[in-house]
C-alpha positions in Angstrom: 9.2 -12.0 -40.1 7.6 -8.6 -40.0 4.5 -7.1 -38.4 1.8 -5.2 -40.3 3.7 -2.0 -39.4 6.8 -3.3 -41.1 8.9 -3.7 -37.9 10.2 -7.1 -36.7 7.9 -9.3 -34.6 9.4 -10.0 -31.1 9.3 -13.6 -30.3 8.5 -14.5 -26.7 11.6 -15.2 -24.8 10.7 -17.0 -21.6 14.0 -16.0 -19.8 13.6 -12.4 -20.8 10.0 -12.4 -19.6 11.0 -13.9 -16.3 13.7 -11.3 -15.9 11.2 -8.5 -16.6 8.8 -9.8 -14.1 11.5 -10.3 -11.5 12.8 -6.8 -12.0 9.3 -5.3 -11.8 8.3 -7.2 -8.8 11.6 -6.6 -6.9 11.4 -2.9 -7.6 7.9 -2.5 -6.4 7.2 -5.3 -3.9 8.9 -6.3 -0.6 7.4 -9.7 -1.4 4.8 -11.6 -3.2 3.3 -14.6 -1.4 0.6 -17.2 -1.7 -1.7 -17.6 1.3 -3.4 -21.0 1.5 -6.4 -20.5 3.6 -7.2 -24.2 3.8 -4.0 -25.2 5.6 -3.3 -21.6 6.9 0.2 -21.5 5.4 2.1 -18.8 3.5 4.6 -19.4 0.8 6.8 -16.5 -0.3 7.2 -16.7 -4.0 9.2 -13.5 -4.6 11.2 -11.6 -2.1 13.0 -8.3 -2.5 16.8 -9.2 -2.3 17.3 -6.6 0.4 14.8 -8.4 2.6 15.7 -12.1 1.7 17.2 -12.8 5.1 14.2 -11.5 7.0 11.4 -13.5 5.3 11.0 -17.2 5.6 10.3 -19.2 2.5 7.4 -21.2 4.0 5.5 -20.6 7.2 3.3 -23.1 8.8 0.8 -20.8 10.6 0.1 -17.6 8.9 -1.9 -15.9 11.7 0.6 -17.0 14.5 3.7 -15.9 12.4 2.2 -12.6 11.3 1.2 -11.7 14.9 4.8 -12.6 16.0 6.3 -10.4 13.3 4.0 -7.5 14.1 4.8 -7.6 17.8 8.4 -7.1 16.9 7.7 -4.1 14.8 4.8 -2.3 16.5 3.7 -1.3 20.0 1.5 -3.8 21.7 -2.0 -2.2 20.9 -1.0 -1.4 17.3 0.4 -4.9 16.9 -2.9 -6.4 18.1 -4.9 -4.2 15.8 -2.7 -5.1 12.8 -2.9 -8.8 13.6 -6.7 -8.6 13.6 -6.8 -6.7 10.4 -4.3 -9.1 8.7 -5.8 -12.3 10.1 -7.1 -15.0 7.7 -10.7 -14.5 9.0 -10.5 -10.8 8.3 -9.0 -11.2 4.9 -11.6 -13.7 3.9 -14.4 -11.5 5.2 -13.2 -8.5 3.3 -12.7 -10.5 0.1 -16.4 -11.5 0.2 -17.4 -8.0 -0.7 -14.4 -6.8 -2.6 -11.9 -7.9 -5.2 -9.0 -7.0 -3.0 -8.3 -6.0 0.6 -5.6 -3.5 1.5 -4.3 -2.9 4.9 -1.4 -0.5 5.8 0.5 0.3 8.9 3.4 2.6 9.9 6.4 1.5 12.0 9.8 2.8 12.9 12.6 0.8 11.4 15.9 -0.2 13.1 17.6 3.1 11.9 14.8 5.2 13.4 13.1 6.0 10.1 9.3 5.9 9.8 8.2 3.3 7.2 4.7 2.7 5.8 3.9 -0.7 4.5 0.9 -1.6 2.4 -0.4 -5.2 2.3 -2.8 -6.3 -0.5 -4.8 -9.5 -0.6 -6.8 -10.9 -3.5 -8.0 -14.3 -4.5 -5.7 -16.1 -7.0 -7.9 -19.2 -7.0 -10.9 -19.0 -4.7 -11.9 -22.6 -5.3 -8.3 -23.8 -4.2 -8.3 -21.3 -1.3 -5.2 -19.4 -2.6 -4.9 -15.7 -1.9 -2.2 -13.6 -3.6 -0.6 -11.5 -0.8 1.8 -8.6 -1.5 3.5 -6.1 0.5 5.1 -2.9 -0.7 6.8 0.1 0.9 4.5 3.2 0.4 6.5 5.5 2.5 7.5 8.0 -0.1 4.0 8.0 -1.5 2.6 8.6 1.9 5.1 11.5 2.6 4.2 13.0 -0.9 0.5 12.8 -0.1 1.0 14.4 3.4 2.9 17.3 1.8 0.2 17.7 -0.8 -2.5 17.7 1.9 -0.5 20.3 3.9 -0.2 22.5 0.8 -4.0 22.2 0.2 -4.6 23.1 3.9 -2.5 26.2 3.5 -4.1 27.2 0.2 -7.6 26.7 1.8 -6.6 28.9 4.7 -5.3 31.5 2.4 -8.4 31.4 0.3 -10.6 31.7 3.4 -8.6 34.6 4.7 -8.9 36.3 1.3 -12.7 35.7 1.2 -13.0 37.2 4.8 -11.0 40.3 3.7 -13.2 40.6 0.6 -16.3 40.4 2.7 -15.0 43.0 5.2 -13.9 45.3 2.3 -17.3 45.1 0.7 -19.1 45.7 3.9 -16.9 48.8 4.5 -17.5 50.1 0.9 -21.2 49.3 1.2 -21.3 51.3 4.5 -19.4 54.1 3.0 -21.7 54.3 0.0 -24.8 54.4 2.2 -23.3 56.9 4.6 -22.8 60.4 3.0 
């Protein structure tokens, strides 16, 4: 069978499609989970193999388990703030006005490295109370953005200094022209 361009038509291969999706999700996400807001549970559907031992398959109380995990990662005040921002009530409130809700925090891992994690929530099925919940490591992106911001700050400072030097030069030239 050929397509209109003359090449072969690829038949859908369920196993290959699942491998593709699995590869993409494991490369990008720490995990993909379903948050059931009706019974307040979370079911982890896909977990990065490197983190498989650190994430339960089903948790019975999302808010309690999230707070517990955060208190082990963050300082007390930061953990309290993160737990509020990641609570079911907050997620539902944010999703009333937006298609998705993103919350990020930074912590130091057991090797002493700074890590930045981004959590994203969006309704998978609002009528059923199912929220798609993903977490990804955005540390490298964050570091790249910080470097770009620093470069922009340095460029702005250099431009301001050049502008000041130009103004001083024009002021001197103007004075010299007016003064014989």
